[in-house]
C-alpha positions in Angstrom: -19.8 33.8 -4.8 -16.9 36.0 -4.0 -15.7 33.8 -1.0 -15.3 30.9 -3.5 -13.3 33.0 -6.0 -9.8 31.5 -6.5 -6.7 33.4 -5.4 -5.0 33.5 -9.0 -7.4 36.0 -10.5 -6.8 38.3 -7.4 -3.1 38.0 -7.8 -3.3 38.7 -11.3 -5.6 41.8 -10.8 -3.3 43.4 -8.2 0.1 42.4 -10.1 -0.2 45.8 -11.9 -0.5 47.4 -8.5 2.8 46.0 -7.4 1.2 44.1 -4.7 2.5 40.7 -3.9 0.7 38.0 -2.1 2.1 35.3 0.3 0.9 32.3 2.2 3.2 30.3 4.7 2.1 27.1 6.4 4.4 27.2 9.5 3.8 23.6 10.4 4.9 22.1 7.3 7.3 24.9 6.0 5.3 25.1 2.6 4.6 28.6 1.3 3.4 30.2 -1.7 4.9 33.6 -3.0 2.9 35.2 -5.8 4.9 36.0 -9.2 4.1 39.6 -8.2 5.7 39.2 -4.8 8.9 37.7 -6.5 8.9 40.5 -9.1 8.9 43.3 -6.4 12.4 41.9 -5.4 13.5 41.4 -9.1 13.0 37.6 -9.0 11.7 35.6 -12.0 8.7 33.2 -10.9 11.2 30.0 -10.7 13.9 32.0 -8.8 12.2 31.6 -5.4 11.1 28.3 -4.1 7.5 28.0 -2.6 9.2 27.3 1.0 9.2 29.1 4.2 13.0 28.7 4.3 13.3 30.8 1.1 11.8 33.6 2.8 14.2 33.1 5.7 17.2 33.4 3.4 15.9 36.7 2.0 15.1 38.6 5.3 17.9 40.8 6.6 19.5 39.3 9.7 18.5 42.5 11.7 14.9 42.1 10.8 14.5 38.4 11.3 12.3 39.1 14.5 9.9 41.1 12.3 9.7 38.6 9.9 6.2 36.6 9.6 8.2 33.5 10.2 8.8 34.9 13.9 5.2 35.7 14.7 4.2 34.3 18.1 0.7 35.7 18.1 -2.7 34.8 16.4 -4.2 37.9 14.4 -3.2 40.7 12.2 0.4 41.8 11.8 2.3 44.8 10.1 6.0 44.6 9.6 8.5 46.6 7.7 11.6 44.4 6.8 14.6 44.6 4.6 14.6 41.6 1.9 17.3 40.8 -0.3 16.7 41.6 -4.1 18.1 39.5 -7.1 20.8 42.1 -7.4 22.0 41.2 -3.9 20.8 44.4 -2.3 18.5 45.1 0.5 15.0 46.6 -0.1 12.4 47.9 2.5 9.2 46.0 2.0 5.9 46.6 4.0 4.2 43.3 5.0 0.6 43.2 6.2 -1.4 40.3 6.9 -2.9 37.7 9.4 -1.5 34.8 11.4 -3.9 32.1 12.2 -3.2 29.8 15.1 -3.7 26.1 15.0 -5.5 23.8 17.4 -2.6 23.9 19.9 -3.0 27.9 19.9 0.5 28.4 18.3 0.8 30.2 15.0 0.1 27.7 12.1 -0.4 30.0 9.0 0.3 33.2 7.7 -1.4 35.0 4.9 -0.5 38.4 3.6 0.6 41.0 1.2 3.7 42.8 0.4 4.3 46.2 -1.1 7.5 48.2 -1.8 8.3 50.7 0.9 11.7 51.6 -0.2 10.9 55.0 -1.5 8.7 56.0 1.5 11.6 54.8 3.7 14.2 56.8 2.0 11.9 59.9 1.9 11.5 59.5 5.7 15.2 59.1 6.2 15.8 62.3 4.3 13.2 64.3 6.1 14.9 63.3 9.4 18.4 64.3 8.1 16.9 67.5 6.9 15.2 68.3 10.3 18.7 67.5 12.1 20.2 69.9 9.8 17.7 72.5 10.3 17.9 72.1 14.1 21.5 72.3 14.2 21.3 75.5 12.0 18.8 77.0 14.2 20.7 76.3 17.5 23.9 78.0 16.6 25.0 81.1 14.8 22.8 84.5 14.7 20.1 83.3 12.4 16.6 83.1 14.0 13.7 81.2 12.3 10.2 81.2 13.0 7.2 79.2 11.6 3.5 80.3 11.8 0.6 77.9 10.9 -2.5 80.1 10.8 -4.7 77.3 9.9 -3.8 75.2 13.0 -3.2 78.4 15.1 0.3 77.3 15.8 3.8 79.0 16.0 7.4 77.7 16.4 10.5 79.8 17.1 14.0 78.9 17.2 16.3 79.5 20.2 18.1 82.0 18.3 14.9 83.9 17.3 14.0 84.1 21.0 17.5 85.3 22.1 17.3 88.0 19.4 14.0 89.0 20.8 15.4 89.2 24.3 13.0 86.5 25.4 13.2 83.2 27.3 11.8 80.1 25.9 8.9 80.1 28.1 8.1 83.8 27.2 7.1 83.1 23.5 4.2 80.8 23.3 3.3 78.2 20.7 0.5 80.4 19.2 0.7 83.2 16.4 -0.1 85.8 19.1 
């Protein structure tokens, strides 16, 4: 049945989806990183040994507490970490999986998938920069801005728009009316 299906065919099927699989035995330090997992970082299959220590060397120092190697709880996890690519650059990756505790109640095994989060992360950072620019522009000068969303029955007015209308912030509501 499905539960008896080996992992390799699943890995092969999802390789085209740019989805990498990993398994880490926290007690022994043994690990298994799928070829697709390695390829997401630009590595060839033999470039990264199947050892937990290999992951530890790839995780950005600032993200080590978010690494699956640092899990302190049993159950599902989700983490976004920077990993070192073969070209010696940092790339944002999304890790999703489950941590299973051993008989002593401590994390013993981690199984998960990894997908590339770099483009999404860059888009979020660009959106934040654009919002900051927009807020700087709308907070100074003589240009007033407003936005009306009729579908949600919401409105927004910049401070300069309110000033130009001779209104205090509390006098212009958050609805199109």
